[in-house]
DOSEKE-443319 format. One line per 2 residues: their letters; for each residue y, x, z negated of C-alpha. Coordinates in steps of 0.05 Angstrom, whole numbers, m for minus. Layout:
! residues N
A	Y/X/Z | ...
***
This chain:
! residues 232
MR	m83/42/m864 | m16/68/m837
IL	48/27/m833 | 114/46/m800
IV	176/18/m835 | 237/15/m790
ED	298/m3/m833 | 367/28/m830
EK	382/13/m905 | 344/68/m941
TI	343/31/m1008 | 307/m28/m975
SD	261/18/m938 | 243/55/m1002
VI	228/m10/m1039 | 183/m35/m983
SA	148/33/m981 | 136/32/m1056
YL	105/m37/m1055 | 60/m20/m997
RK	38/46/m1027 | 20/11/m1090
EG	m27/m31/m1049 | m59/33/m1021
YE	m24/36/m952 | 5/100/m923
TD	76/93/m898 | 126/128/m854
SA	199/108/m847 | 251/109/m792
LD	325/94/m801 | 341/79/m729
GL	309/52/m666 | 303/117/m628
RA	268/152/m688 | 221/93/m693
LE	198/102/m620 | 190/178/m633
LF	144/166/m692 | 106/111/m655
NE	93/156/m595 | 75/216/m639
SR	23/175/m677 | m9/154/m612
NN	m9/224/m584 | m43/249/m648
NA	m96/195/m644 | m71/165/m709
PY	m34/103/m686 | 0/57/m737
DL	m38/m5/m760 | 25/m46/m768
II	100/m40/m759 | 155/m71/m802
LD	216/m74/m757 | 289/m90/m775
LM	324/m130/m721 | 393/m96/m729
LP	385/m21/m721 | 430/39/m701
LL	421/71/m633 | 369/20/m609
SG	360/m52/m632 | 297/m79/m662
EE	288/m124/m603 | 289/m65/m553
VC	242/m24/m598 | 194/m83/m599
KK	196/m92/m524 | 182/m18/m511
IR	125/m17/m561 | 95/m79/m528
LS	90/m42/m461 | 33/0/m489
SN	9/m30/m555 | m13/m94/m588
VP	1/m67/m658 | 21/m123/m705
II	98/m124/m713 | 133/m161/m770
ML	207/m166/m756 | 258/m165/m811
TA	322/m204/m797 | 385/m222/m835
KG	398/m272/m780 | 360/m333/m802
SE	377/m382/m748 | 323/m411/m704
SD	351/m378/m641 | 351/m309/m674
VI	280/m316/m697 | 258/m340/m630
AG	292/m280/m598 | 251/m235/m639
LD	186/m271/m621 | 206/m269/m548
AG	211/m194/m555 | 139/m190/m576
AD	140/m194/m652 | 81/m227/m687
DY	118/m251/m748 | 186/m249/m781
VI	213/m246/m851 | 285/m269/m866
KP	330/m225/m910 | 339/m228/m969
FS	263/m229/m980 | 211/m219/m1034
PR	174/m152/m1026 | 112/m188/m1053
VL	116/m240/m998 | 125/m185/m946
VA	63/m149/m973 | 24/m214/m968
RV	44/m221/m895 | 23/m150/m883
RA	m46/m163/m915 | m54/m225/m871
HL	m39/m189/m805 | m82/m129/m823
RG	m141/m175/m837 | m133/m199/m767
SI	m130/m128/m741 | m194/m109/m777
VS	m230/m169/m746 | m204/m149/m677
EA	m241/m83/m682 | m308/m118/m693
SG	m353/m128/m633 | m425/m138/m618
DN	m478/m180/m585 | m462/m241/m627
SV	m392/m254/m600 | m366/m324/m602
VM	m328/m337/m536 | m291/m399/m515
RI	m283/m406/m440 | m226/m444/m406
GD	m234/m436/m332 | m228/m361/m317
ID	m200/m347/m387 | m246/m323/m443
ID	m224/m325/m516 | m268/m278/m555
MT	m264/m302/m627 | m304/m241/m652
AR	m264/m186/m617 | m200/m227/m622
EV	m189/m214/m549 | m166/m255/m490
RK	m191/m241/m421 | m173/m270/m354
SG	m223/m259/m297 | m254/m206/m341
KA	m189/m167/m352 | m162/m162/m423
IN	m93/m196/m434 | m46/m167/m485
VT	m29/m223/m533 | m1/m220/m604
RN	m38/m244/m665 | 2/m309/m669
EF	m5/m322/m595 | m81/m313/m603
LV	m82/m363/m661 | m44/m415/m622
LS	m88/m406/m560 | m153/m408/m598
TL	m131/m470/m636 | m114/m506/m572
AS	m180/m485/m540 | m220/m507/m601
KP	m212/m579/m576 | m200/m581/m501
EK	m161/m641/m476 | m137/m658/m547
TF	m62/m660/m554 | m35/m622/m615
SR	32/m636/m644 | 75/m575/m663
DE	64/m590/m737 | m10/m595/m727
LI	m13/m530/m689 | 25/m495/m744
SK	m21/m523/m798 | m86/m506/m762
AF	m65/m439/m733 | m25/m410/m790
GD	m40/m453/m851 | 2/m502/m891
DY	41/m446/m926 | 73/m422/m860
DG	146/m427/m865 | 166/m419/m792
FD	206/m466/m748 | 164/m516/m709
RT	202/m494/m647 | 171/m424/m652
ID	108/m457/m625 | 146/m468/m560
TY	159/m394/m556 | 86/m376/m567
VK	66/m425/m513 | 118/m398/m465
NL	93/m328/m475 | 21/m348/m467
RK	37/m384/m402 | 72/m323/m374
KL	14/m277/m394 | m43/m324/m371
AG	m14/m347/m304 | m53/m317/m247
DN	m38/m307/m174 | m41/m383/m166
NH	5/m393/m224 | m42/m445/m254
DC	m22/m467/m324 | m79/m484/m370
IR	m31/m505/m426 | 2/m572/m412
TV	62/m602/m447 | 55/m673/m471
HG	129/m692/m473 | 153/m718/m540
FG	90/m696/m576 | 62/m628/m565
YR	11/m587/m524 | m60/m589/m500
IV	m110/m544/m461 | m135/m571/m395
ME	m202/m550/m367 | m188/m560/m292
***
């Protein structure tokens, strides 16, 4: 599997690459945002797209947020964002741009590799399909657990891995209200170290993507507690 590392500090990039190659992954590196987009587009044109992108937030020429937004226009490739800005607002800005996950600098390369493995496991599952698909249906929205795909009125909706996990968790028990902590635990596991408010960002993005012409919102806020899926 191929991974693009976008990091302007070559020493950090080389360390990440060494750890990933030791795990059997192929890697390419870009030191600025424009070069990252060039490599991304070249890989797609050559029918050898990257399986995952590790993307620094602060980059020369084009910021990580802008790179992420441009990639999201045409691809749902998993993106792990690296950031030296560890505040909740900075992390949420990265998630708003379309990142699936984030790692705060300074970081452990072993932890980063573990995050990579987790996201690539999800990507492998998303390629599976067949006659035995498990599909949850909420109104005109289908959540295909086998293909890891969300469809609205039969049309595929481009959601990130974490957005899919939040939506499928909510849909697993329609009308049940999940607290933010409960959503984090059930969607990502107890070892997830993100802010509970990042759930709000995932929900906001899902609402935007799933709202149809009638702007119907199937995810309801229960003020002071959390969120639930409604069937109506």
